[in-house]
N, C-alpha and C positions, 0 to 999 in steps of 0.2 A: 598618551594624554593629549587631549584636544586643547591646545593653548588658546585657540580662538574662543571656544566656549567659556573657558576659565576667565579670560579677559572680559567677555561680555557679562558674565555673572558678577565679577568684581565691580565693573562700572555700574551695573544695575544696583548693587548693594550700596555703592557710594552715593548714587542718586537718591536712593531710599533714605539713607542716613541724612543727607542734606535736607531733604524735604521734611523729615521728622524733626530735625533741629529748628528749621524755620517755623514749623507749626508750634513747637514747644516754646520758642521765644515769643511768638504771638500770643499764645494762651497765657503764659506766665505774665506777660506785660499787661494783659487786659484784666486778669482775675487775681493776680498775686500768687505767690508760692503756695500758701496754705490752702487757698480755695481751689487750686488747680488739682485735678486728678489725672492719673494716667489715662483714664477713659476719655477725659476731655481732650487730651493731646492726641490720642489715637483717632478720635472723631475728626479733629481738625486736619490731621495728616492723611486721612483716608486709610488708616491702618486698623487692624484688629488690636485688641489689647495684647493678645499674645504676640502679635507682630512687633509691638513696642518692646516687649520683654526679650525678644530675640536680640535686641541691640543693647538694652540697659536693664539692669537687675532691679532698679528702684527709681523712684522719683528723685531722690537725692542725687543719684549718679547722673541722671538726665539733666538735672539743673546744673550740676557742676560742669557738664559738657557744654551746656549753653553758655555758661560763664566763659569757658575756654574759647568758644567760638567768637565771642566779642573781641577777645584779645587777638585771636588769629586774624580777624578782619582788620583790626588796627595795625598789627605788625606787618601785614602785607603792604599797607599803605606806607608804613614807616620804612620798610625795605626799599620801596621805590624812592622815597624822599632822600634816603642816604646815598642814592646814585647821582643826585644832582651835583652840578659842578660848583664847588665853593660853599663856604659855610653859610653865607646869606641865603643862597638858593636852597640849601638843605633845610634851613630854619623856616623858610617860606613854605616849602612843601610839607614840613612837619606840622606847622600850624594849621594848614589846610586839612591835613589828615586828622588832627585832633577834633577840629570843628565838624568835619564830615562824619566822623565816627559818632559824635554826639547826636548830630541831626538825623542820621539814618538809623541809629539804635537807641533813640531817646526813650522809648517806652520801657525797654529793659533796663536802661541806665537808671531811670527813676525808680523802678521796682527794686533793683538791686540795692540802691542806697537806702530806701525807705524800710526794707524788710530785714536787713541784716541783723538788727537788734532783736528780732522776734524769732530767730532760728535757734536751735539748740546750741549749746556751747561747743559740743563736738563738731557739729556740722559747720558752724561758723569758723571753727579753727581750721577745718579742711579748706574752706573757701579762702580764708585769710592767708594760708600757706601758699596757695596757688597764685592769688592776686599779688602777694608780696614778691614772689619770684619774678613775675612779669613786670612789676613796678621797678624792681631793682635793675632788670635788664634795660627798661626804657631809660632810666636815669643814667646808667652806664653809657648808653649810646648818645644820650643828650650831652653828657659831660664831654664826650669825644668831639661832638659838634662845637661846643663852646671853646674847647681847647684849640680846635682848628680855626675858629673865628678870631681868637686872640693872636694866634700865629700869623694869620693873614692880615691882621689889622682891622678886620671888620668890627671887632670888639676891643674896647680898651683893655689894657693889661689888668688882670685880676684872677681870682681863684675860679677856675671853671666850674667847680661844684657850687659855689655861691651864685654864679651866673645862671646855672641850671635851675637852682631853687627859685631865683627871681622870675625866670621865664615861666616855670611851671605854675608859680603862684598867680601870675597874671592870667594865664590861659584857664586855669582851674576856676579862678574867680568869675570869669566870664561865663563859663559853663554852669557853675553852681547858681549864679544869678538867674540864668535862663530857667533852670530847674525850679527855683524857688518862686518865680513869677508865672510859671506855666507857659513861657514863650516857646515857640517852636524852634527858635535858633537864638544864639547870643545876639545882643543888641550891637555889639562891635563886630566888625568883619575881621577875618584873620589878618588882612593887610594892616588894619588900624592897630591891632594889638602888637603885631611885630614891629611896626614903625615906632610905637611908643617904647618898646623894649630896646630897640637898636639905637634910636635917636634921642631917647630920653624926654623928660618933661620940661627941660630948660628952654627958655626963649632965646632970642638974639642970635639964632642961627648956629648955636653950639651943637656939636655932634660928639657922641661917645665920651662926654665929660671933658673934652678938650677946650682950649681957649684959642682965640684968634691970635 
């Protein structure tokens, strides 16, 4: 067996798949799920229709794989964030990752949120199952960051789960506000959002809910 040839074929297939997913994300983002056909995606990717079906058996399967690719992009950034030294540095990197994911995948993000209600119940259920699993994993890792922050004194003592919910609420609000207004990026920077979360809204130089 020629392992060199097998490796080259595998790399070529992986490159083809990456290009196909990029094309699918672009077309879905521009035309919407229902208006997009496999032929549209094949044309954008430089594939034949049959070439697309060598990777995916249906448009639904391809769309699900594009959804997965969004999470893969984000979790690669999250894995890097988790390597930072200390809870504050981890949260800084995570906030940057969330904003970057939105800014770089904004078109599909908007499509995904706007069209979920128009999909069949069965297909919506498949999407919800996968998104739910990823969301739970994100929350678990975020709770661990909050727990570390409490232990280090970066965050005041409290329930790490509640702290995670408060943080996600602030970040998601910034992202959804940008989506609703058509902005290319949130009006607040990651640093501003994280500063408000960590230092609070109180004046007088108070930090983390403490008093002088």
